[in-house]
C-alpha positions in Angstrom: 19.6 -18.3 -3.3 16.8 -17.5 -5.8 14.5 -20.0 -7.4 11.8 -19.3 -10.0 9.0 -21.8 -10.8 6.5 -21.8 -13.6 3.2 -23.3 -12.5 0.6 -25.0 -14.7 -2.2 -27.4 -14.3 -1.4 -30.9 -15.3 -4.8 -32.5 -14.7 -8.0 -31.9 -12.9 -11.4 -33.5 -12.5 -14.5 -31.9 -14.0 -16.1 -31.7 -10.6 -13.2 -29.4 -9.3 -14.5 -26.5 -11.5 -10.9 -25.6 -12.4 -10.0 -26.0 -16.0 -6.6 -24.3 -16.1 -3.9 -22.8 -14.0 -0.9 -20.7 -15.0 1.4 -18.9 -12.6 4.8 -18.2 -11.3 6.5 -18.5 -7.9 9.7 -16.7 -7.0 11.5 -17.7 -3.8 14.5 -15.9 -2.4 16.6 -16.8 0.7 19.3 -14.3 1.8 21.8 -14.4 4.6 21.7 -11.1 6.4 23.9 -9.8 9.3 21.9 -11.6 12.1 19.8 -14.1 10.3 17.9 -15.4 7.3 15.5 -13.4 5.1 13.2 -15.3 2.9 10.5 -14.2 0.5 8.0 -15.9 -1.8 6.0 -14.1 -4.4 3.2 -16.2 -5.9 1.1 -15.2 -8.9 -1.5 -17.7 -10.1 -4.3 -17.3 -12.7 -7.2 -19.8 -12.4 -9.5 -20.6 -15.3 -12.8 -21.7 -13.9 -16.0 -23.0 -15.5 -18.1 -20.6 -17.7 -14.9 -18.8 -18.8 -14.5 -17.1 -15.4 -10.9 -16.2 -14.4 -9.5 -15.6 -10.9 -6.1 -14.2 -10.0 -4.3 -14.9 -6.7 -1.2 -12.8 -5.7 0.5 -13.8 -2.5 3.6 -12.4 -0.8 5.2 -14.2 2.1 8.2 -12.7 3.9 10.0 -14.1 7.0 13.1 -13.3 9.0 14.7 -15.7 11.5 17.8 -15.1 13.6 20.7 -17.5 13.2 20.1 -18.6 16.9 16.5 -19.5 16.0 15.3 -17.4 19.0 13.5 -14.8 17.1 11.1 -15.1 14.1 8.9 -12.7 12.3 6.6 -13.1 9.3 4.3 -11.1 7.0 1.7 -12.5 4.6 -0.3 -10.5 2.1 -2.8 -12.0 -0.3 -5.0 -10.5 -3.0 -7.7 -12.2 -5.0 -8.8 -10.4 -8.2 -6.9 -7.3 -7.0 -8.8 -7.1 -3.7 -6.9 -7.5 -0.4 -8.1 -10.7 1.2 -5.5 -11.5 3.9 -2.8 -9.6 5.7 -1.1 -11.4 8.6 2.0 -10.5 10.5 3.6 -11.5 13.7 6.7 -12.5 15.6 7.9 -14.9 18.3 10.8 -14.6 20.7 11.7 -15.6 24.3 10.8 -12.1 25.7 7.3 -12.3 24.3 6.8 -15.8 25.6 8.0 -14.7 29.1 5.4 -11.9 29.1 2.6 -14.2 27.8 3.3 -17.8 28.9 0.0 -19.0 27.6 1.2 -18.4 24.1 4.0 -21.0 24.4 1.6 -23.9 23.6 0.5 -22.0 20.5 3.8 -20.7 19.2 6.3 -23.4 20.2 6.7 -26.9 18.7 5.5 -29.6 21.0 8.6 -31.8 20.8 12.3 -31.2 20.5 12.3 -33.1 17.2 10.2 -30.4 15.6 12.7 -27.7 16.5 
């Protein structure tokens, strides 16, 4: 599955300081041998007051096994071509067995959320 979205600003308040937004989001979901790969690439240009522009580029990638027992993610963001965020991580039963205190942080609190 692949979806592409064109982003634009419909309306804003003067107090927001944002006068225009243009961008694009590309989302892909692929079935692999043992699970699901997903990626989202987001590119957004903000037009701010005093003719200032700001550019956000974000890349989000995940993989989850079909069983749901393993998950990994990677997020990278740049603002105006400067790296601002880079997060990665994973969760699986082995890690939780080794570090039980993480279970309250990484696992949903109710079965309904699974």
